[in-house]
N, C-alpha and C positions, 0 to 999 in steps of 0.2 A: 504493500500500500504506500508507494512512494511516488506516485505520479500526481501531477496537478489535478487531473480529472478525478482520481480517487479521493483526494483531499477535499475538493469542493463537493463531491457527492456525499462524503461522510458528514460534512458540515451541514449540507441541506437536510440530511436525515436527522441530524441532531436538532436542528431548528424545528423540523416537523414534529419531532417527539415532544419538544417543549410546548408547541401549539396544541397538540393532542392532549397533553397533560392539563393544560389550562382549560380546554374545552370540557374535560371530565370534571375538573374542579368546579367550573361555573355551573355545570348541570346539577351539581349537588346543592347549590345555593337556592334556597326556597324563594320563589318569585311571586308568591301569592296565589299561583295556580297550582293545582295538584299535578305532580309528575312522579311516575314510579321511581325515577332516579333519585328522588329526594331521600329515599330510605336505603340507598346503597351503603351508607356508612353504618347502618344499624347492625349490631352483632348480637346474636341470640345464644344463650347458654343452653344447649340441648345435648342430650346423650353424653354428658360429661365433657363437652368441648364447646368452644366459642365458634359459632358459624355465622356466615353472612346471611342476612335475611332472605336474599334472593335464592339461597340454596335450600331453604326450609319452607318457603311459601311463594305463591305467585302474587305479584302486586299489580293492580290495575287502577286507572284513574278514569272512571266512567263519567264523572262530572268535574268541572273546574275547581270545585271546593271540597271534593271528596275522593279518598283513595280507599280501595278495598284490598285487604290482605287475606288471601285464602291459604291457610296452612296445609301442607301436604299431609301432615299427621294432625288430625283434629284434636288429639289429646294434648298437643303442645301449644294450643291457642293462648293459654294463660301466660306461658313463658314468652311468647312472641309479643303479646300485648304489653307485658312488663318491660321488655327490651325497647319497644318503641317509646314508651313513657319515659324510661330512664335515659334515652339517647340525647336528651337536652335539645330537642328540636322544637319545643313548645307545642307539642301535639298531644291530644287527649284521645287515645284509641278506646273503642268500646266493642266488646265481644257480643256478636249477635248470632248465637247458635252456630259456632264453627267458622264464621266469617268475621273478620275484624274490620270495623268501619273506622276510618281515620279522617275526621272532618278537618279541613284546613281553615284555621281562623283568619279573619281579615287582618291585614297588617296596619299598624298605625304609622304615622309619618316618621317618628324617631326610629322605629324598627327598620323601615325602608332605607333610611340614611345609613344606619349601621351596616346593613347588608351591602350597600353600595361601597362603603369603606372596605368591607371584607373582599368584595370583588376586585377593588383596586389593589389590595394587598396581594391577592392571588395572581393578578395580572403582572405585578412586579416580579413575582417568582418566575413567571413565564418569560418576561423580558430578560431576566438574569440567565435563564437557560439558553435563550437565543444568543445573547452576547457571549456566553461561555463557548458555545459551538463555534462562533466566529473567531474568537481569540485563539482557541485550540488549533483551528485550521490555519490561522495566520502564523502561529508559531511553527507549525509543521512545514508551511511553505518556506519560511526563512531558513529552515534546516536542510532544504533540498540542495543537492549539489548537482552539477552538470545540467543546470537549467539556466537559461538567460534571465537577466534582471527584468527585461521587458515582459517575459512570460509570467514571472512572479507578480509584477505590477498589474498585469492584465487579470491574473487570477484573483488578486486582492480586490480589484474593482468588481469582479463577478461576485466575490464573497460579500462585499458591501451591499451589492444589489440584492442578493439573497436575504441578507440581514434586514434591509429596509422593507422588503416584501413581507417578511415574517412579522416584523414590528407593525406594519400597517394592518395585516390580518388580525393580529392580536388586539389592536385598537378597535377594529370593527367588532370583534367579539365582545369587548368591554362595553362599547356603546350599545350594542344590542341587548346585553344582559342588564345594563343600567336602565334602559328604556323599559325592559320587561319588569324589573323590580319596581320602578316608579309608577308604572301604569296602575291606576286605581280600579 
């Protein structure tokens, strides 16, 4: 992996990875509308081990303000209900004969602003990942031997373009999530 093409390809992959990570993080931020991904972080203690909610139940969002969690093992509904309540998401699940209803409360202005701040913090982590991929690639380009300076400069320009593209995509994601959160 010592050609300019390999290095720029690896940098692009690193930047995409940072963007994908940010997308996943943004999806877990509650935006006032029910989304099954909101419960991805919930872990349930079942069968003597901690498991992800989506491994022990199906989650659906039939309405904008309601999620339904259907346990694969009906006997574990209480454990799942407790895990959702304890996950510190501000949700109050209720067991309705084997199906757990999770109503999504309306958010107040302060909570919306707090979530926007959280999104900006998550976006900064994404920016750091993109910059890191660029810096790493730049360092590897400088260590190349038997390559002309012009080729290295051209590759650095290409790297900067990839960086700028990734940053603008990240900004679009932030704006979209912010609009989603602030929408009443």
